[in-house]
N, C-alpha and C positions, 0 to 999 in steps of 0.2 A: 505495499501499499504506500509508503513513503518514497518508495521507487518514482511510482506513478505520480504522487504529490510534485516530486522535484520536475519529472519530466514535462510536467504543466505547466511549473513555474520556468523551467526552461525555453518553453516552446510561446508564453506570455514574455518574457524579454525580448527574445528574438522579434516577436512581431512591434514591440514597442521598438525595439530598436530600428527595425525596417521604419517605422511610422518617424521616427525624430529625423533620420537620414534622410527622409524625403520631403523634408521641410525645406523652405525656405531658406537661406543662409541666415536671415534676420531671425533664425528662431532664438530663443533666450537660451542663453549660457547655464541659467541654472537647469533647464530642462535637461539640457545634454547631461551636467553635473549630476542630478539624480538620474538619472539613466545609467551613467558608470558605477554609481555606488550600487541599486540594484543589481547591476551584472556581477560585480564583486562580489556582492553578498549571495549571488544565487552559485557563482565559482566555491565559494566558499563552503554553501551548503552541499553541495555535489562532491566537493574533496571530504567532507566529514562525513558524507556518508558511505563513500566509496572506503573511507576508513574503517567506519563502524563494521561494513561488509567482511573486509579484509579480516578484521578482528575474531568477527564470527568462524568464519572458516577454519582460520588458526585453531582455534579451542577443541 
């Protein structure tokens, strides 16, 4: 279930990224900064999930 949630979050971030990138050059820097934070957060969650999965396998 957690993998599904992370997958959905990853897809959402990708859609958000495409939306922001397709905006005109005058798009808000705060929007881009927020997107970067969400992207980094998603990467961190994915990394932690992979680590948890690895620990479960090793037990």
